[in-house]
N, C-alpha and C positions, 0 to 999 in steps of 0.2 A: 544429439538431441534425444533425451530419453524421458525426463520426468516433468510433468506439469503439476503445479500445486495451486489449488483453489481454496481461498479463505473467505468466509462470510463474517468473521469477527465474533463478537460475543452475543450478537442478537440473532434474529431469524431472518433469513433471506432465501426462502424456498424457491423463488423464481430462478435465482442463480444456481442453486443446487440442482434443480430440475434441468436447466439448460446444459450445465456442465456434465451431468451424468447420463444424458440421453444417448441412446445407441448411435444416432447419427453424428453427434459431436465426438463421441469416442472413436468412431470410424474415421472422422476427419483428422483427429489427432494422430491416429495410427498412420494414415496416409502421409502426414507431414513428418513422420519419423519418430514420434513420441511412443513410448511403450508403457509408461506408468502414469496413472492419474491418482493424486492424493487430494481428498476433499476434507476440509475442516468445516463442519456443518453447523456449529453453534447450537442454538436451542430450537432449531427448525423442526417441523413435524415430518418433513420428508427425509427418509433414509434410503440412500441409493442401494442398488443391488450390487454386491461385491462379486463380480465374475468377469470373465473375459472370453468372448467368443472369438473365433478366428477373424482377424482383421479389425480388432479393436484393442484399445489399451486396457491393461489390467487396472481395476479400480479398487481403492481402499478408502476408508473414511474414518474420522473420529470427530467427537464433539469439541473437546477443549484440550489444550496442553498449557503448561505454565508459560512456554515461550514458543513462538513460531520460527525463531531464528534458524534452527537447523533445517526445517522444511524449506524455508526460503533459500538458504544457502545451497541446499542440494538440488533445488529445482533448476531446470533449464528455461522454464517459462512460469511466471506467476500470474494468476488471474485473481483479482481481489475486489472485494466490495470497496466503496470509495471512502473509507475511513482514513483520515490523515495519518494516523499511526502506522497502519499497514502499508500505505503508499510510501511514506518516508523510509520505513524499514527496508522495503523492497528496493527502492531506488538507491539507498545507502549500500545495499549488498550488490549493486550493479547488475541486477537481473532484469530481463525484458518483462514489461508489465502491461497487462490489459486490465483496466479498471472498469468494473461493471457498476453502474449507478442504479441505486434503488429509487425508482420513480415514485414509490408510494410515500416517501418521506415528505413531511411538511417543510416548507422553507428550505428547499434543497441546496444547502451550502456545498454538499458533496459534488453536485454537478458543476458548480462554479470552480472548485478546486481542480476537478478532472479536466474541464475545458482549458484552464490556464496551463496546466502541465502538458496537455496535448499541444496547445499553441506553441509552447516552448520546445516541443519535440521530444519530451521525456517519456511519454506514455501513449498508448492508444486507449480509447474509452468507448463504451457502448452501454446499451441497456440489455437485459437478459435475452430478449428475442433476437438481437443482432449479434450475439456472441459468436456464433459459427462463422458468419460472414467476416467479422473483424479478425478473428484468429486465422481464417483461411487467407486473408490478404496481408497478414502481418509479416513484415520483414524486420526481425529483431535488430539487424545491423543498422537500420535507419533511425533507431531511437538514440537520442543523445544522453550521455551520462549527466546526472545531476551533480554539480560541483560539491565536494565535501566541505562542510563547515569547519571552522577552526575554534572549537570550544575552549581550547587552552588560552587563546588570545582574549576571549571574552572574560574568562576567569581571572586572568592577570589584570585586565582593565577594571573589573569589578573589585578585586582586592585593593588595587591602587586607589580607586575612587573612595572606597570605604575607609581607607587608612590615611588619606591625605591630611596633613596637619592643617588646622584652621584655628581661628580665634574662638571658635565655639565647640571645643572638643567634647561635647556632651554626647551621651548615647543617642539622644533624639536626632542630632545632626547626622550621626552615622547611619541611623535607620533611614532617615530621609534620603541620604545619598544612595544607599542600597536599593530602596524602593524606586528611586529615579532611574537607577541603572537597569533594574529589571523592566521597568516600563519602556525605557529606550530599546531594550533588547526585544521586547514583544512587538513594538512598533516596527523595528527593523525587519523582524521575521515576517510580519504581515505585509510590509511593503515589498519584500523579496518574493513572497508567495504570489502576490497579485500584481506584479509589475507588468 
């Protein structure tokens, strides 16, 4: 266990940056065997101090990259805001994940997603003030892997649906079939996510 990656996405989430870069949290990470902390801080106003005292992890940060895939893949633990894209990318990479919910968002759909994934055993989640306690209690081996999707099968089904012969071989019918297939796929994803 060496690297922790923290991401806030493209927005500002100063509370998460502050909690993750605090001396006490860095000391906790060090005590748990981590040695490197990388923060992606987005457009937040808070910029962490890049240093490492004895008994803390080394910290570095950046605002944005074209992709977070390399940082996620190289991390031993990911701490992320509750955006669906970051969550799914991390789970797809089979990395232990702690999701930190931004309580200041209106109509907090992020909390609903985090709760469901937690109920299903895929993640731990918290709010910024509880980050230390959740990471301290975290047993990465207890988290269940999210089953991988099979996009090839959906693509084959979509192609078949769009190209099936019919008495109405007009472009309008094909467009309707494709739209129907896309709607079915979206409903299936929503049902899976909130089962």
